[in-house]
C-alpha positions as CSV (number, residue, x, y, z in Angstrom):
1,M,17.3,-14.5,30.3
2,G,14.5,-15.1,32.8
3,V,11.1,-16.5,31.9
4,R,9.3,-13.1,32.4
5,T,11.8,-11.4,30.1
6,W,11.5,-14.2,27.6
7,I,7.6,-14.0,27.6
8,G,7.8,-10.2,27.5
9,S,9.8,-10.4,24.3
10,W,6.9,-12.1,22.5
11,P,5.0,-9.7,20.2
12,V,1.6,-11.3,21.0
13,Y,2.2,-10.8,24.8
14,R,3.2,-7.1,24.2
15,Q,0.1,-6.7,22.0
16,L,-2.3,-8.1,24.6
17,T,-0.8,-6.3,27.6
18,G,0.5,-3.1,26.0
19,T,-1.0,0.0,24.4
20,D,-0.9,-1.5,20.9
21,P,-3.9,-4.0,20.7
22,L,-3.8,-4.2,16.9
23,G,-0.1,-5.1,16.8
24,R,0.8,-2.5,14.3
25,G,3.4,-0.5,16.2
26,A,5.5,-1.0,19.3
27,A,4.1,-4.5,19.9
28,A,5.3,-5.8,16.6
29,R,8.7,-4.0,16.8
30,S,11.7,-6.2,17.6
31,D,15.1,-5.0,18.8
32,R,16.4,-5.5,15.2
33,T,13.7,-3.4,13.6
34,A,14.2,-0.7,16.2
35,R,17.8,-0.4,15.1
36,L,17.0,-0.1,11.4
37,T,17.3,3.2,9.6
38,P,15.8,4.3,6.3
39,R,18.0,3.7,3.2
40,V,17.8,7.5,2.5
41,A,18.8,8.7,5.9
42,S,22.4,9.3,4.9
43,A,21.5,11.5,1.9
44,D,23.0,15.0,1.8
45,R,20.2,16.4,-0.3
46,V,17.0,15.5,-2.2
47,V,16.6,16.7,-5.7
48,K,13.1,16.8,-7.3
49,S,12.9,15.2,-10.8
50,V,10.5,13.7,-13.3
51,C,10.6,10.1,-14.4
52,P,12.2,9.8,-17.9
53,Y,10.2,6.9,-19.2
54,C,6.7,7.9,-20.5
55,A,4.4,10.8,-21.0
56,V,2.8,10.7,-17.6
57,G,5.6,12.6,-15.9
58,C,5.6,11.1,-12.4
59,G,7.5,13.0,-9.8
60,Q,10.6,11.5,-8.3
61,D,12.8,12.3,-5.3
62,V,16.5,11.7,-6.1
63,Y,18.6,11.2,-3.0
64,V,22.2,12.3,-3.4
65,E,25.1,11.5,-1.0
66,N,28.6,12.9,-1.6
67,G,27.7,13.9,-5.2
68,R,26.4,10.5,-6.1
69,V,22.8,9.3,-6.6
70,T,22.0,6.7,-4.0
71,Q,18.3,6.2,-4.3
72,I,15.3,7.3,-6.4
73,E,11.8,7.1,-5.0
74,G,8.4,8.4,-5.9
75,D,7.7,12.0,-4.9
76,P,4.7,12.2,-2.5
77,D,4.3,15.9,-3.3
78,S,3.7,15.2,-7.0
79,P,0.1,15.8,-8.0
80,V,0.6,13.4,-10.9
81,S,1.8,10.3,-9.1
82,R,1.4,11.1,-5.4
83,G,4.5,9.2,-4.5
84,R,3.9,6.1,-6.7
85,L,6.1,4.8,-9.5
86,C,5.5,2.0,-12.0
87,P,8.1,-0.8,-12.3
88,K,10.1,1.1,-14.9
89,G,10.1,4.3,-12.8
90,S,11.1,2.3,-9.8
91,A,14.1,1.0,-11.7
92,S,15.4,4.6,-12.5
93,L,18.3,4.2,-10.1
94,Q,19.7,1.4,-12.4
95,L,19.3,3.8,-15.4
96,T,21.6,6.3,-13.7
97,T,24.0,4.2,-11.8
98,G,23.8,0.7,-13.5
99,D,26.9,-1.1,-14.7
100,A,25.4,-1.3,-18.2
101,R,25.2,2.5,-18.6
102,E,27.6,3.7,-21.3
103,H,29.5,6.8,-20.4
104,R,31.3,7.3,-23.7
105,V,30.1,8.3,-27.2
106,L,29.6,5.3,-29.4
107,H,29.5,5.6,-33.2
108,R,28.9,3.0,-35.9
109,R,30.0,4.1,-39.4
110,P,27.6,3.6,-42.3
111,Y,27.5,-0.1,-43.3
112,G,29.7,-0.8,-40.3
113,T,29.3,-3.7,-38.0
114,E,31.3,-2.6,-35.0
115,W,30.9,0.3,-32.6
116,E,33.8,2.7,-32.0
117,H,34.5,5.2,-29.2
118,L,34.6,8.9,-30.1
119,D,35.6,11.8,-27.9
120,L,32.7,14.3,-27.3
121,D,34.2,17.1,-29.3
122,T,34.5,14.9,-32.4
123,A,30.9,13.7,-32.0
124,M,29.5,17.2,-31.6
125,D,31.4,18.3,-34.7
126,M,29.9,15.4,-36.6
127,I,26.4,16.3,-35.5
128,A,26.9,20.0,-36.4
129,D,28.3,19.0,-39.9
130,R,25.3,16.8,-40.5
131,V,22.8,19.4,-39.4
132,I,24.3,22.0,-41.7
133,A,24.4,19.5,-44.6
134,A,20.8,18.4,-44.1
135,R,19.7,22.0,-43.9
136,R,21.5,23.0,-47.0
137,A,20.3,19.9,-49.0
138,G,16.7,20.4,-48.0
139,W,16.5,24.2,-48.2
140,Q,13.6,25.8,-50.1
141,W,13.7,29.5,-50.9
142,E,10.2,29.3,-52.4
143,A,7.5,26.8,-53.1
144,D,4.8,27.3,-55.8
145,G,6.0,30.9,-56.3
146,V,5.6,31.8,-52.6
147,R,8.7,32.7,-50.6
148,T,9.2,30.1,-47.9
149,R,12.8,30.2,-46.7
150,R,12.6,26.8,-44.9
151,T,14.1,23.4,-44.9
152,L,12.4,20.1,-45.1
153,G,15.7,18.3,-44.4
154,I,15.4,18.7,-40.6
155,A,12.6,17.8,-38.2
156,S,12.2,17.6,-34.4
157,L,10.2,15.2,-32.3
158,G,10.5,16.1,-28.6
159,G,10.1,13.5,-25.8
160,A,7.2,13.5,-23.4
161,T,9.3,14.4,-20.4
162,L,10.6,17.7,-21.8
163,D,9.2,20.6,-19.8
164,N,7.9,23.9,-21.2
165,E,11.2,25.7,-21.0
166,E,13.0,22.9,-22.9
167,N,10.3,22.8,-25.5
168,Y,10.5,26.6,-25.9
169,L,14.3,26.4,-26.5
170,I,14.0,23.5,-28.9
171,K,11.3,25.3,-30.9
172,K,13.4,28.5,-31.1
173,L,16.5,26.5,-32.2
174,F,14.7,24.5,-34.9
175,T,12.7,27.6,-36.1
176,A,16.0,29.5,-36.4
177,L,17.4,26.6,-38.5
178,G,14.4,27.0,-40.8
179,A,12.7,23.7,-39.8
180,I,8.9,23.6,-39.9
181,Q,8.3,20.0,-38.9
182,I,8.5,20.5,-35.1
183,E,6.4,18.3,-32.8
184,N,6.3,17.1,-29.3
185,Q,5.2,13.7,-28.1
186,A,3.0,15.2,-25.4
187,R,0.7,16.6,-28.1
188,I,0.5,13.6,-30.4
């Protein structure tokens, strides 16, 4: 490498002699940085989503490659967060792909000390049986001589990241079950 080439590789020299006097572009770029590509460049598609952590509802771009989530970043089109995420929202990738994520149903029996694995059908049957039992045990045909046809044995508290459509369906389900205590965190 000649002296002229060596000096020409210095960022300060390129800044002073080139078209980038502030050193924010080409003058500061090395051969290594010129070869770098964005970590989301290989994604097949981008799916819009909402951060699952709090009631703010920051927008997220979920990058998917070969059917797997590879990166989650703030959505710059979101009017709520304008592409920014808090530390918890920035860690959403770990929530979806982390080694600590459980992919099986865990159940601890009443007064038990150990968790056991259940298949999904068994768990869903247990939930349905408990909903039916709670509805039956808390059912009121009337209260103070007034026909009510309701249950006080079931209540619903929705999370803040539920959208209007999900809240609508939850409200319909719990109303059909006879529940009257139906609330959503976004309104509390």
